[in-house]
C-alpha positions as CSV (number, residue, x, y, z in Angstrom):
1,M,0.0,0.0,0.0
2,G,1.4,3.4,-1.0
3,R,2.2,6.2,1.4
4,A,-0.2,9.1,1.7
5,L,0.1,12.5,3.4
6,C,-2.3,12.5,6.2
7,R,-3.3,16.2,6.9
8,T,-5.0,15.0,10.1
9,Y,-1.8,13.9,11.5
10,G,0.6,16.0,9.4
11,K,2.7,12.9,8.7
12,N,3.5,10.9,5.6
13,R,2.3,7.3,6.5
14,T,0.5,4.4,4.9
15,R,-3.3,4.3,5.1
16,C,-2.8,1.0,7.1
17,E,-0.6,2.8,9.7
18,I,-3.3,5.6,10.0
19,M,-6.1,3.0,10.3
20,N,-4.4,1.2,13.1
21,E,-4.7,4.2,15.4
22,T,-7.8,5.5,17.0
23,I,-9.4,8.2,14.9
24,T,-12.7,10.0,15.0
25,P,-15.4,9.5,12.4
26,E,-14.7,13.0,11.1
27,E,-11.0,12.3,10.6
28,R,-11.9,8.9,8.9
29,M,-14.3,10.7,6.5
30,K,-11.6,13.1,5.5
31,L,-9.4,10.2,4.6
32,E,-12.2,8.6,2.6
33,E,-13.0,11.8,0.8
34,A,-9.4,11.8,-0.5
35,I,-10.1,8.5,-2.3
36,Q,-12.0,9.7,-5.5
37,E,-10.3,7.9,-8.4
38,K,-8.2,4.8,-9.2
39,T,-6.6,3.1,-12.1
40,D,-6.7,-0.7,-12.6
41,E,-4.0,-3.0,-14.0
42,Q,-5.4,-2.5,-17.6
43,G,-5.2,1.2,-17.3
44,N,-8.9,1.8,-16.9
45,R,-9.8,4.8,-14.8
46,W,-12.5,4.4,-12.2
47,R,-14.4,7.2,-10.2
48,K,-15.9,6.5,-6.7
49,V,-19.6,7.1,-6.8
50,Y,-20.6,5.7,-3.4
51,F,-19.2,4.9,0.0
52,G,-21.3,3.3,2.7
53,G,-23.1,0.2,3.7
54,G,-26.3,-1.5,4.6
55,S,-29.4,-1.4,2.6
56,H,-28.5,2.0,1.1
57,M,-25.6,0.4,-0.6
58,R,-27.8,-2.2,-2.4
59,N,-30.2,0.5,-3.6
60,W,-27.3,2.7,-4.8
61,L,-25.6,-0.3,-6.5
62,D,-28.8,-1.1,-8.5
63,Q,-29.2,2.5,-9.7
64,I,-25.5,2.8,-10.6
65,K,-25.6,-0.4,-12.6
66,E,-28.7,0.9,-14.4
67,V,-27.0,4.2,-15.3
68,H,-23.5,2.9,-16.1
69,G,-24.1,-0.7,-17.1
70,E,-23.2,-3.7,-15.0
71,E,-19.9,-4.2,-16.8
72,N,-18.8,-0.7,-15.8
73,V,-19.4,-1.0,-12.1
74,E,-17.1,-2.5,-9.5
75,V,-17.7,-3.0,-5.7
76,E,-14.9,-2.9,-3.2
77,E,-15.1,-3.7,0.4
78,A,-13.7,-0.8,2.5
79,D,-12.1,-0.7,6.0
80,S,-14.7,0.3,8.5
81,T,-12.2,1.5,11.1
82,G,-13.2,4.8,12.6
83,F,-16.9,4.2,12.1
84,R,-18.1,2.8,15.5
85,C,-21.5,1.6,14.4
86,Y,-20.0,-0.5,11.6
87,E,-17.1,-1.7,13.7
88,E,-19.3,-2.8,16.7
89,G,-22.0,-4.3,14.5
90,G,-19.5,-6.1,12.3
91,E,-21.2,-4.5,9.3
92,K,-19.1,-4.1,6.2
93,M,-18.6,-0.9,4.3
94,Y,-18.2,-0.6,0.5
95,R,-17.0,1.7,-2.3
96,I,-18.8,1.6,-5.6
97,W,-16.7,2.5,-8.6
98,A,-17.9,3.5,-12.1
99,R,-15.5,3.0,-15.0
100,Q,-14.7,6.3,-16.8
101,E,-15.0,6.5,-20.5
102,Q,-11.7,6.4,-22.3
């Protein structure tokens, strides 16, 4: 995992190092908001269109597939560290990505 500048702590550390510390939900959201795009091994660019979990995620996923086409949508499990309700309930969080047109 690459290193990232964490403005919350003012240090250059990996996301893994940051997540292993106790952080507030607000700090965790700032970290998540910094994740907006990614590029896969084939060079495809993806844009994050949703972050969350529960029944909301399923509704968003269905709508995003309808708009972008199922082949252009990817779901990735995200670390729930920093979100107490998800951590305590053992609920998973997800990112939904939509492939960008070339």
